[in-house]
N, C-alpha and C positions, 0 to 999 in steps of 0.2 A: 679610731673606733674599729670594732670588729664588725664586719659586715654580716648580715643574716641573708643566707640564700635558702629559699624554702623548696624542699623536695616535694613534689606533687605526685609522686608515685601512688600514694594511697587514695588520692582523688580518682586517678585512673582505675584503680582496682575496683573501687565502688562503681564507677561507670560500666566497667566490663562485666560486673556481676549480673547486670540486666540487659546486656547487649544493646544498649541504646547510647544516646549521647547526653545523658543525664547522670552527673553534672557534666557541664560543658567544660572540658579541660582548658580549652584556650581562653575562655572567659574567667575561669578561676585564676589562671596565670595572670591575666590582666588586672583582676581584682586584688590579688596579692601584692602586685606592684603598687596598685592605688593605695593600698593599706599600709604600705611602708617597706615592703620586702625589697632588699637591695640586690637580689638575684634570684633566678629560677633554676633548679636543678632537676633533671630527669635521669633516670637509670633504666634504659631499656635492657631486658634480658631476652635471651634466645626464645623462651616460651612466651613472651609477650603477655605475661600475666596481669601486668598493670601498664606501664607505658608501652605502647606499640611503636614499632619502627615508623609507621606512618604519622605519628603524632609528632614527631621531631621536625619535619618540613613545615608542618602547620603551626608549631610554636616559634620556630626560628624567626620568621619576619615580624612577630608581634611582642616578643620579649624586648623591652627597652632598656632594661637594666643590664644584668650580666646573666648570660645563658652558659650554663654548666652541664655538660652531657658526661656522665660517668658510667663505666662498665668494663667488662673484660675485653681487651682489644683483640677480638677475632677479626678475620678479614671482613665479615659482614659488618661489624660494629664499626671498623675503620673507614669502610666504604660509606657508611652513613654519616659519620662525623665529618669526613672531608667534603662530602656533597653538601652539608649544612653546618659550615664552620661556626662553632660557638666561641665565646671569649675564652672559654677554659674547657679542657677535656681532663677529667680525672679517671685514671686508669686503676681498675680494681680487679684483684685476682679471683673472681668468682668462678666457681665450677658450674657446670651446666645443671639447671634445676635447683641450685642452691636457694635455700630459703631467704636468707639475708646474708650481707656481707659480714664475715666474722673474723678477719684476719688481713694483714698487710702483705705487701710484696716481700719476698726474699730478693732484695735489690742487688745482692752479690750473685746468688745462684742464677738469677734471671737477667744478670747484667747486659749480655749480649742482645737479648730479645728487647729489653727496655730501652736500650740506647737506640736501637734502630726504630722502634715505634715512636720514641720521643722526638728523634730527629725528623721523622717524616711528618709529624703533627706540627712541629714548630716551623718547618718549611712552609706550611700552610697558613702560618700567622696565628696558630692557637696556642695559648699558654698551656702548659702541661703539668699536671699535679699527679703524684703517685701516692696511693693509699698505703700507709706503712703503720706498723706497730711502733710503740714508743720505746724504740731501742736505738741507741746512738749509732751503732753500726749500720743500721738500715737507712738512717738519715744521711750518713756519709755516702752510703751506696747510691741513694737518690740523687745527690748532688754529682756524684761522679758520672752518672749516665746522662746528665744534662737536663734533669727536670728542673722546672721553674719553682715548683712548690712541692711540699709533701701535705698530705691530710692525715692527720693522726686518727687512727681507729680508737675511738673513745668508749667502746663497748665495755672493756674491762674496767675502765675508770668509773662508769656509770654503775656497774655491778657492785663495785667495792666502796662507792662514795658513802653510803649510809653508815657502814661499820666504821670507817676510818678515812675521812676526805684527804687529810695529809697524805697519807700513804698511797692513796689512790691517784693522787695527782703528781706526786714526786717524780716518777719517770718522764712524764709529759713536760714538766718544768725543766728538768735537766736536758733533755732532748731539744726542747725550744731553744735553750740558751746556745746549744751547739749549732742549730740551724741559723740562729741569728749571726753567730760568729762566721759561719762558712758561706753565708750569703744565699740562703734558700728560703723562700716564703713558707709561712705555716697556715694551713687550714686544719678544720677538725670536723668530725662528724660521726655519728652513731649513738643513739640512746641519750643524747643531750636533752634536757627538758628543764622546765621551770624550777626545779629543785636543785639541780647540780650545775646548771649553765653559768651562772653569775661567779661562783666559786672558781670554775675552771678558766673563765675569761681573766679573772683577776690574777690567777697564780701562773698562767702560761704567757710569757713575755713575747711580744711581737705577733699574736694571733690575729690574722688578717680576715679570716672568714669562717663561719660555721655553716654547716648545711644540716638543716633539720626538717624532718617530714612526719615520721610516725607520731611523735609526741605532740607535735604542733597540731596535726589534724585531730588527734584524739581530744586535745584540750578544746578545740574549736567546737566539738560536740556539745560541750558545757557552756563555753563563754562567747561562742560566736567567732567567726573567722576574723573579722576586722579588730575586735577586742583582743583576741589572742595574739594577733600580730604585734599589737602595741605592747602587750605583756612581755613578749619575748624581746622586743627591741629595747625596752626598759632594762631588761637584765644586762644587755650589752653596752649600756652607756658607761663612760668612764666614771 
């Protein structure tokens, strides 16, 4: 089965908008797990507009499923991750102040940097995933620098899904087959939702994990968090 990791950035964004602790991020993480989430994802950014750096040590001891910290591996980010080692660290090439992640790594152009960071994290016992576009060369590059997994950027897939689902998923399917052949695990995330998730999961062989936040929290406004969690989990059943 494909595991569902819930990204709680948008919960933190709501909390920060009023300068209080409502909603309580730690309690929401606990509730997501109680409702069936198989992982919790956070993505602290330098401006701390949603997840703050001090959220990570508060969440680390209470997450009982799989804790995934994602972000651009700046010195400050790496210090945070190594001080609060998660099960997985997903490296994302965000620019400072970037609204949202919109591209994967150039795993060849940044090979030396990624190799060093990956080795440092793996020495601490942390599984490393690299955020990549669905391009075979980038999958091969991720394997070459020592990453344990890739996370496919699915924004382009989601954008093209309504017009032509088969065309939208084709590069992800072929890259997944390559990843399976060379022995690197597959995650995926960005703009996956109740409309496009099931098709993606069925068409991408070996998909281990999806990280979903924005769409899930938006759906929870209508359906409630517990019910929404079950709706997403049903999409991922074989």
